[in-house]
LUMKOL-97922 format. One line per field, with one value per residue: residue in one letter; residue number from 0; x, y negated, z of N, C-alpha, C in turn. Coordinates in Angstrom, 1 decimal. Each point is the difference from the previous one (the first is absolute). Layout:
BEGIN
resn = [A,...];
resi = [NUM,...];
n_px = [X,...];
n_py = [Y,...];
n_pz = [Z,...];
ca_px = [X,...];
ca_py = [Y,...];
ca_pz = [Z,...];
c_px = [X,...];
c_py = [Y,...];
c_pz = [Z,...];
END
This chain:
BEGIN
resn = [M,P,T,G,R,V,P,K,R,R,T,R,I,V,A,T,Q,R,A,I,V,A,E,M,E,A,E,Q,A,L,V,A,A,N,R,E,L,I,A,R,F,E,K,K,I,Q,T,T,L,S,H,V,W,G,E,G,G,P,A,P,E];
resi = [0,1,2,3,4,5,6,7,8,9,10,11,12,13,14,15,16,17,18,19,20,21,22,23,24,25,26,27,28,29,30,31,32,33,34,35,36,37,38,39,40,41,42,43,44,45,46,47,48,49,50,51,52,53,54,55,56,57,58,59,60];
n_px = [-15.1,-1.0,0.8,-1.1,0.9,0.0,-0.4,1.3,-0.5,-0.7,1.1,0.6,-0.9,0.0,1.3,-0.1,-0.9,0.7,1.0,-0.7,-0.4,1.2,0.4,-0.9,0.3,1.2,-0.2,-0.6,1.1,0.8,-0.8,-0.1,1.3,0.1,-0.8,0.7,1.1,-0.6,-0.5,1.2,0.6,-0.9,0.1,1.4,-0.1,-0.9,0.8,1.1,-0.7,-0.5,1.3,0.6,-1.0,0.5,0.1,0.7,0.0,0.8,0.9,0.6,0.5];
n_py = [-118.9,0.7,1.1,0.6,0.0,1.3,-0.3,0.2,-0.7,-0.8,-0.1,-0.1,-0.9,-0.5,0.0,-0.4,-0.9,-0.2,0.1,-0.8,-0.8,0.1,-0.2,-1.0,-0.4,0.2,-0.5,-0.9,0.0,0.0,-0.9,-0.6,0.2,-0.5,-1.0,-0.1,0.1,-0.8,-0.6,0.1,-0.3,-1.0,-0.3,0.1,-0.8,-0.7,0.0,-0.2,-0.9,-0.5,0.2,-0.6,-0.9,0.3,-1.3,0.9,-0.4,-0.7,0.9,-0.3,-1.1];
n_pz = [54.0,-0.5,0.1,0.3,1.0,0.1,1.2,0.4,1.0,-0.8,-0.7,1.2,0.4,-1.2,0.1,1.2,-0.4,-1.0,0.8,0.8,-1.0,-0.4,1.2,0.1,-1.2,0.3,1.2,-0.7,-0.8,1.1,0.5,-1.2,-0.1,1.3,-0.4,-1.2,0.7,0.8,-1.0,-0.6,1.2,0.1,-1.3,0.1,1.0,-0.6,-1.1,0.7,0.7,-1.1,-0.4,1.1,0.0,-1.2,-0.1,-0.7,-1.2,-0.7,-0.3,1.2,-0.4];
ca_px = [-0.4,0.2,0.9,-0.5,0.6,-0.7,1.0,0.5,-0.8,-1.2,0.4,0.2,-1.3,-0.7,0.7,-0.4,-1.4,0.0,0.6,-1.0,-1.0,0.5,0.0,-1.4,-0.5,0.6,-0.7,-1.4,0.1,0.2,-1.2,-0.8,0.5,-0.3,-1.4,-0.2,0.5,-0.9,-1.2,0.4,0.2,-1.3,-0.6,0.7,-0.3,-1.4,0.0,0.6,-0.9,-1.1,0.5,0.2,-1.3,-0.8,-1.1,0.1,0.9,1.3,1.1,1.0,1.2];
ca_py = [0.2,1.4,0.2,1.1,1.2,0.7,0.1,1.4,0.7,0.4,1.1,1.2,0.5,0.6,1.3,0.9,0.3,0.9,1.2,0.6,0.4,1.1,1.1,0.4,0.7,1.3,0.7,0.2,1.1,1.3,0.3,0.5,1.4,0.9,0.3,1.0,1.2,0.5,0.5,1.2,1.1,0.4,0.9,1.3,0.6,0.5,1.2,1.1,0.4,0.7,1.3,0.8,0.3,0.8,-0.8,-0.1,-1.0,0.5,0.2,-1.1,0.0];
ca_pz = [-1.3,-0.4,-1.1,-0.8,0.5,1.1,1.1,0.2,1.0,-0.7,-0.9,0.8,0.5,-1.2,-0.3,1.1,-0.2,-1.2,0.5,0.9,-0.9,-0.7,1.0,0.2,-1.1,0.0,1.0,-0.5,-1.0,0.8,0.7,-1.1,-0.4,1.1,0.0,-1.0,0.5,1.0,-0.7,-0.6,1.0,0.6,-1.0,0.1,1.3,-0.1,-0.8,0.8,1.0,-0.7,-0.4,1.2,0.6,-0.9,-0.5,-1.4,-0.5,-0.5,1.0,0.1,-0.9];
c_px = [0.3,1.0,-0.4,0.6,-0.8,1.1,0.3,-0.9,-1.2,0.3,0.2,-1.3,-0.8,0.7,-0.4,-1.4,-0.1,0.5,-1.1,-1.2,0.4,0.0,-1.4,-0.6,0.6,-0.7,-1.5,0.0,0.2,-1.3,-1.0,0.4,-0.3,-1.5,-0.4,0.5,-0.9,-1.2,0.4,0.1,-1.3,-0.7,0.6,-0.4,-1.4,-0.1,0.5,-0.9,-1.2,0.4,0.1,-1.3,-0.9,-1.2,0.1,1.0,1.3,1.0,0.9,1.2,1.3];
c_py = [1.5,0.1,1.2,1.4,0.6,0.1,1.5,0.8,0.6,1.2,1.3,0.5,0.7,1.4,1.0,0.5,1.0,1.4,0.8,0.6,1.3,1.3,0.5,0.7,1.4,0.9,0.4,1.2,1.3,0.4,0.7,1.4,1.0,0.4,1.1,1.3,0.6,0.6,1.4,1.1,0.4,1.0,1.4,0.7,0.6,1.2,1.2,0.5,0.8,1.4,0.9,0.5,0.7,-0.8,-0.2,-1.1,0.6,0.3,-1.1,0.2,0.2];
c_pz = [-0.4,-1.2,-0.9,0.4,1.2,1.1,0.2,1.0,-0.6,-0.9,0.8,0.5,-1.1,-0.3,1.1,-0.2,-1.2,0.5,0.8,-0.9,-0.8,0.9,0.3,-1.2,-0.1,1.0,-0.4,-1.0,0.7,0.6,-1.0,-0.4,1.1,0.1,-1.0,0.4,1.1,-0.7,-0.7,1.0,0.7,-0.9,0.1,1.3,0.0,-0.9,0.7,1.1,-0.6,-0.4,1.2,0.6,-1.0,-0.6,-1.5,-0.4,-0.5,1.1,0.0,-0.9,0.7];
END
């Protein structure tokens, strides 16, 4: 007969799953931030190369 209580094992499994999800979400945030950095640096590199090769454009910062 069920008592309405969740077994300890299930509670541990759910806690582990939540910890894994939290870690994955943190890693996804880092990946998104790194993608933004890549885009910024690609732009800076292109600007610098254009300046070096005399193709016009603003001077690098």
